[in-house]
N, C-alpha and C positions, 0 to 999 in steps of 0.2 A: 811433851805429844806436838807434834805440829797443829796448830791450827790457823787456818785463812781464810781469805774471802773467795770467791770466785778467778778470780783473776788472779790470784796467785793458783788457784791449785790449777787454771789453765798455762800454768809455764809449765809444770810437773807432763799434764796434760800433750803437751805438743809433744818437749826431749822424748816422754813413750814412742807417742803418736808418727814423730820423724822414723825416728829408730828403727818401726815395726814399717814402718812404708817403703825403708829403703831407695825416696826418691823425694824429690821437693817440687812442689805441681804448681806453676806458676798462674795466677788470677788474672781477668780485664774486671773491665771498670764495672760490670755489673755481678763482680766475685759468682764468676763460673772458671773452671777451669781451662785453661788453653791446652787442649788436648796434645798441640806439636811443640810445648814448652815444659817438658819434664825435666828434670834433671835427678843425675844418679847419684846418693850420695855418698863419697865418700869420708870423711869423716864428721866427723860433732866432738866443738868441745865445747866444754861449761864450765866457768869459774866457779868454785863453790868456796869459803871460809879457809880449806885446810887445801886451796894447790889449783892446778887446775885439772880437770879430769876430760879424756876423749877419749870417746862410743868410734871400733869401728867395726868390723866387718870378720870376721871366717868361717866363711860355708852359713848356715844355718846357724854359727853364736856370733854375738854382740863377747867384742871381746872392751873390756873400759880399764885405763888404765890412768893411773896417777901419778906422783913421783914416784911413790915404795911400795906403792902393790896394782897386782894386779888378775879382773873377776874376770869371767868365760860363763856366760849369760843362755839359755838356747832364745832360741828370736820371739818362737812361738808366746811364751814366757814376758816379752811387750805386749807384743800383743794386742792377746787377753790383762792383761795389766791396764792396756791406754779402754781396750771396749769398757773395761771394770770403771774406771775412775766416770770417765767422758757421764756410763750412766748417772754416777752419783751425785755428777755436776750436774746433772738435768735433776735428780728428780728432788734436790737438796734449793730448803725456801727459805735455812738459816746465813743470815748476814758474815757471822766466821763460824767455818768445823773440821772437829778432824776424819780423818779417812784411815784407819790403825790399818787398814793390809796394805794397801799402798804405801807408807811410810813407812814399813815394815819390809815389806821387796824393795821402796828404796836406798834405802839404809845399808842397804846390805852388798850397797856398790857403792859402798861413803857419799853418795847423796844426799844428804845430813840438809838443808832446805829450799823453800818452796820459792824461794826468790834466787838468781844469783849474785854471784857477789856485787854491794850496792856500788862498789869505787868501780864499775869496767859499766861503761853505759851499754854494754850490746845482752841481749838477756841470752842469748845461744848464738854461735857461731858456726857458721857450717862450710864445709869443702867439698863444694861438688863438680864432676864434670861436663863440664859443656861439651855439649858431642857436637855443635854448629864450629868450634872455635878450635877444641881438642885441646884445653884449656883445662885448671883443676884451681880456679878461685878459691881465698877463705872471703865467706860473704857475714858480715854481721847482723843483727835481726834485733829489734826488737818487736815484742809479742803483743799481740789485740784481739781479747776476746770476745765472740758476740754471748759469751755462755756466759759474762757480770753485766755491769754495767759502760754503759759507752763510754768511751776516753774522751777526756780533749784530746787536741790538735796543739791550738794556742791559747792558753789559761789569760782569762780577763785579771789584768793590772790596773794600776792610776796610767801604768806605759805604754797601755795599747784604748787608751783613751781620740779621741779625733772633736779637738776645736774647734766652736762652727761658730760668724755672728750673725748675729739677727740683722738683717739691713730694711730699708722702706719702712721702716718704724719707728721713731723715736717711742720704746715704756716709756711709761711711768711708774711708779716705784710700787703705784696700789696694782694697776697693769703684769707689771714681774710678780710680785704674792698673792693673784690669783691665777698665774700659771701653775707658780711655785706650790700652789697649794691644795693641789689635785692628787687627787690618791684611789685611784681607783685602783683593780686589778692591772688594765692596760696603762698604767701612770706616762710612761717615758709617750708613748705614740699621742695620744693622748693629750700631754703637753704642746706637742708635736701640732700637734689640730688647733689647739690655742692662739700658740702663737700668728699659725696664720687664719685663723676667724680673724686678726687684729690685723691682717693683711702686714704681717710679718713674712718673711723669709728668710730660709739657712743657712749659711752661702761657708764653707769647709776653708781656715785660714793657716792652719799647721793642728800638726800631733803633740799632743801635751807631752809627751819627749821625744827630745832629741833626736836618742841614741838609735828611740825604732821609728822616727820619723827619716832618718839619714842611712838606715839598713834597708831600709823602703828606697829609699833611690836610688845606693846600692847598687840591688835588685835589678832595678830598673825602673827608671828615673817618673812614670807615669804611674806608680802604683800609690804615692799618695792621694795622690785624682779618687783614679779609678777604689779603695780600698772608705777611702767616703762616701763618697756614693753609694755602692755596696751598704757601709754601718745605715746609713741613710733612710735608704729605701729596708732595707730590714724591719728597721721602727717603723714603716710606715706603714709600706704595702701588704704586710701577710706574708709574704714572703721569706721562709729561712733555708731552704736546700743550698747549697752556695752556686750551683749547678744555675736554681734557676736565677740565681741572684742575678750570676754572672751573663745569658741570654739578656737577662733586662735591662743593666748594662752596658751592654752591647746594642743594643737597637734605641740608647739615652741618646750615646756615646757622646761623655762628655768631654775629651780630648780632641772631638773634632775628623777624627780617622776619616784617609778617603778609602769608603767600603766600598765603593765599584767593583773590585777586584774582590771582593769575600774573606778578604784575609782574617783569619781571627784575631784580632788585637786586643783583644781583654779574656780570652780564655786562655789563649798563650800564656797572658802575661801574670794573671791570678796560676797558671798549673807553678808555676816557673817562683810564685809563693807560694806558694802551700809546697811543694818541694823543700826548696830550703827551712820552713817550719820546718817539716819533717827529718828535715838533716841535723840539727840543729841549730837553727837560727832566734834567739831568744829577743825579746824584746827590750830590754832592760843592760844586754850585756854588746859589747859595736860585733856585729859579721863584718868579720872579713868573706869568706865563704869557702874557709874551709870545712868543707863537714868532716860530721863526725865518726867515729868508728862503727855508727849503724847506720846502713847500707839503703835501710829496709823495713817493711813489713812480714811476719808470720800472721795467718787472719785464723783466728779458729772462731769455723763460722758454725754458726749455734745446731747444727745437724751433726758435728765433731771433724770434719774434712778442715786439713789444715793449709791453705795458701801462700802462694809465695808474692813478697809486692818486693821488689831491689833496684833501685839507680841501674846497677847492671840490665836493668828491660825497662831505661824509663816513660818508653811510650806507656806500655801498663799501668806503669807504678804512678804517674803524672796524673792518666783518667782515672786510679782509683782514687787517688787525693780529689779530683774534683765529681767524682762521681757521689761520693759518699762520705762525705761532711752538711756540717748543717753549721749557720752563725746561730749564738741562742742567746736569752737577758742575763748578768752576771747582777751583782748584788749594785744596784747603786748606790745605797749607803755605804758598803764599802768599798768600792771604788769612785766613789764619789763623780761620779756625771748624772744627766737628765733634768739638771734643777739649772736656772737665770741666776748672771750674777755679770755684776759691774766687774770691767776692770779699766777704769782708766775713763773713755767717754767711751768704751765697745760696751753690750752690750754681750754677752758671751753665753755659749748652752755645748755638754759634755754630750755626747757617743761613745757606748765602748763596742769594744770590738772583742770577742771571745765564741770558738771556732770546733768545734765540737765532731766528736765522729758518730751518724746514723743512729749505728748500733755495733 
């Protein structure tokens, strides 16, 4: 019997839903459907452990083709099963669960697993008809569901640590111990406040990972400083939404840009960063700018509507990422940040970057 969490079952829901809709609906930065951006679906491709299956249409039938088999199922059955699965996902409170009626249905056309084949980067591939250009591109998508727990965009690790040097004060060992012993619920913020109380200031010097630092520089030479300021603001200001943090950094203007002409320097650069993360940039691996085969997201909203965001529509995709993500605090013990330490003559302090979708 198939069991999975809401995120995993959402992959099956997405398959059933977009088949029954026969269209992909583009979304805006506020997760609203863009009425002028609707893409008719030509076919859907899903990679199973036993091969790739293609879902197409013939009047009111869904035609499913594998390597050596073909299934013909009325479209209305996909509509009914999508509605039923959504109701189950909304009412279920268990962390993992089975849905026998849906399992029986998908098994009837050789869909045997909740998740697409793990060696394939895209959860699903869709050939659309772009009526604006007359082309039929094949687009790869990852599936993000609001029906389950919010997923991360950038996972924390030692590779996402930013290193700051304490300046303006020479701390004694007793003062260092006093800062590091603070163990409140907001201990990182409180430790920084303690450093400031004794007239110290934190000045960014480098990322812990040279690979991550160089990846950022490749995307934009100003990104290491911009992100170090965003991370510092997150831990000291009470702001957490990416958009709010970017707006605040724009006011501070750490790179000293000429703002007379109202150029959106900081939001532009952070959008590029978020987009590259979404399309394959990992902190631990050298990034060359080569996008992976997953060009965007299918977002399952909590009301069951499925919206697409794709690099194919770059502006909407970037706006979605900026408006629907936040920074959060990862484990300081696991990722080794948030304490003062000596390195030669320097006293250093690390802060960590992790980015999660709002929901």
